MIVEXMI-523718 format. One record per residue (C-alpha): residue number from 1; residue in three letters; x, y, z. Coordinates in nm, 3 decimals. Layout:
N
seq, type, px, py, pz
NUM, ALA, X, Y, Z
...
***
This chain:
125
seq, type, px, py, pz
1, MET, 2.956, 8.044, 7.863
2, SER, 3.057, 8.396, 7.798
3, ARG, 3.375, 8.468, 7.621
4, ILE, 3.623, 8.677, 7.813
5, GLU, 3.821, 8.906, 7.593
6, LEU, 4.161, 9.013, 7.708
7, ARG, 4.286, 9.337, 7.575
8, MET, 4.648, 9.420, 7.595
9, ARG, 4.755, 9.778, 7.598
10, PRO, 5.083, 9.862, 7.435
11, SER, 5.321, 10.038, 7.666
12, PRO, 5.396, 10.401, 7.594
13, SER, 5.663, 10.433, 7.333
14, GLY, 5.998, 10.347, 7.483
15, SER, 5.905, 10.397, 7.848
16, GLY, 6.038, 10.059, 7.958
17, SER, 6.346, 10.082, 7.741
18, ASP, 6.424, 10.430, 7.873
19, GLU, 6.426, 10.298, 8.229
20, VAL, 6.653, 10.012, 8.129
21, LEU, 6.893, 10.246, 7.946
22, LEU, 6.910, 10.483, 8.243
23, GLY, 6.976, 10.190, 8.475
24, LEU, 7.248, 10.059, 8.244
25, ALA, 7.404, 10.404, 8.229
26, GLN, 7.416, 10.420, 8.608
27, HIS, 7.565, 10.070, 8.627
28, ALA, 7.827, 10.169, 8.372
29, ILE, 7.914, 10.489, 8.558
30, GLY, 7.955, 10.299, 8.885
31, SER, 8.171, 10.037, 8.713
32, VAL, 8.389, 10.298, 8.545
33, LEU, 8.443, 10.481, 8.873
34, VAL, 8.554, 10.157, 9.038
35, LEU, 8.790, 10.083, 8.748
36, ALA, 8.914, 10.442, 8.755
37, ALA, 8.993, 10.401, 9.124
38, TRP, 9.208, 10.103, 9.037
39, GLY, 9.382, 10.300, 8.760
40, LEU, 9.438, 10.601, 8.982
41, ALA, 9.584, 10.377, 9.253
42, ILE, 9.831, 10.238, 9.003
43, MET, 9.934, 10.596, 8.919
44, ASP, 9.999, 10.662, 9.292
45, GLN, 9.707, 10.902, 9.325
46, ASP, 9.568, 10.748, 9.641
47, ARG, 9.337, 11.031, 9.748
48, ALA, 9.167, 11.041, 9.408
49, ALA, 9.151, 10.661, 9.395
50, SER, 8.983, 10.626, 9.731
51, SER, 8.747, 10.908, 9.643
52, ALA, 8.638, 10.727, 9.325
53, LEU, 8.602, 10.381, 9.479
54, LEU, 8.332, 10.443, 9.739
55, PRO, 8.098, 10.649, 9.516
56, GLY, 8.148, 10.397, 9.235
57, LEU, 8.045, 10.109, 9.457
58, LEU, 7.750, 10.304, 9.599
59, ILE, 7.627, 10.414, 9.256
60, PHE, 7.656, 10.060, 9.122
61, GLY, 7.475, 9.908, 9.419
62, LEU, 7.200, 10.167, 9.445
63, SER, 7.130, 10.159, 9.073
64, ALA, 7.089, 9.781, 9.100
65, ALA, 6.843, 9.831, 9.386
66, SER, 6.656, 10.092, 9.184
67, GLN, 6.621, 9.848, 8.893
68, LEU, 6.462, 9.589, 9.119
69, ARG, 6.208, 9.832, 9.256
70, PHE, 6.210, 10.198, 9.159
71, ARG, 6.215, 10.428, 9.456
72, ALA, 6.257, 10.801, 9.418
73, VAL, 6.463, 10.813, 9.737
74, ILE, 6.719, 10.578, 9.579
75, GLU, 6.749, 10.799, 9.271
76, ARG, 6.787, 11.104, 9.493
77, ALA, 7.065, 10.928, 9.685
78, ILE, 7.236, 10.846, 9.355
79, ALA, 7.208, 11.212, 9.254
80, LEU, 7.364, 11.322, 9.585
81, ILE, 7.649, 11.074, 9.545
82, GLY, 7.702, 11.204, 9.191
83, ALA, 7.709, 11.562, 9.321
84, TRP, 7.965, 11.463, 9.585
85, THR, 8.173, 11.291, 9.317
86, LEU, 8.155, 11.608, 9.109
87, ILE, 8.285, 11.836, 9.386
88, ALA, 8.523, 11.586, 9.553
89, PRO, 8.842, 11.704, 9.376
90, TRP, 8.805, 12.049, 9.528
91, ALA, 8.660, 11.938, 9.860
92, LEU, 8.931, 11.678, 9.918
93, GLY, 9.217, 11.881, 9.771
94, PHE, 9.327, 11.680, 9.470
95, ALA, 9.205, 11.921, 9.200
96, ALA, 9.564, 11.967, 9.080
97, ASN, 9.558, 11.602, 8.974
98, ASP, 9.428, 11.624, 8.617
99, ALA, 9.330, 11.258, 8.574
100, GLY, 9.147, 11.238, 8.905
101, THR, 8.969, 11.568, 8.853
102, TRP, 8.848, 11.477, 8.504
103, VAL, 8.727, 11.133, 8.613
104, HIS, 8.534, 11.280, 8.904
105, THR, 8.393, 11.573, 8.707
106, ILE, 8.276, 11.373, 8.405
107, PHE, 8.128, 11.079, 8.590
108, GLY, 7.986, 11.288, 8.873
109, ALA, 7.801, 11.505, 8.621
110, ALA, 7.687, 11.197, 8.427
111, THR, 7.555, 11.041, 8.748
112, VAL, 7.359, 11.352, 8.841
113, ALA, 7.219, 11.375, 8.486
114, ALA, 7.115, 11.008, 8.477
115, ALA, 6.948, 11.030, 8.820
116, ALA, 6.768, 11.351, 8.722
117, ALA, 6.649, 11.193, 8.396
118, SER, 6.527, 10.887, 8.585
119, LEU, 6.337, 11.101, 8.835
120, ASN, 6.194, 11.313, 8.555
121, HIS, 6.090, 11.002, 8.362
122, ALA, 5.925, 10.854, 8.671
123, GLY, 5.734, 11.176, 8.727
124, THR, 5.588, 11.168, 8.377
125, ARG, 5.448, 10.815, 8.408
***
């Protein structure tokens, strides 16, 4: 009988952990937007709260789907939702609300950055 030798290749340094970290970042951003919507609703800033809730839920759900099976179209959708979140204070007319504007600007930009990094990372594999 011949001996079959199995060779295991080590994965490229950190490639799997980078994907996990980017996915966790997107989950966290979605969760924070949902929690921010709750906080903004308590502060009677309904327009900002409703604007944070839907993108937060979408980002959270789509990032979960992307973790199960990476699809570039999902990451692009997350990036578009992040871009919408980023411009929502001005598009929906609540830019004078400091808390709502900062929440949308910070987490919208973070969402776009995480999606772009995920797409860039996928392109280098």
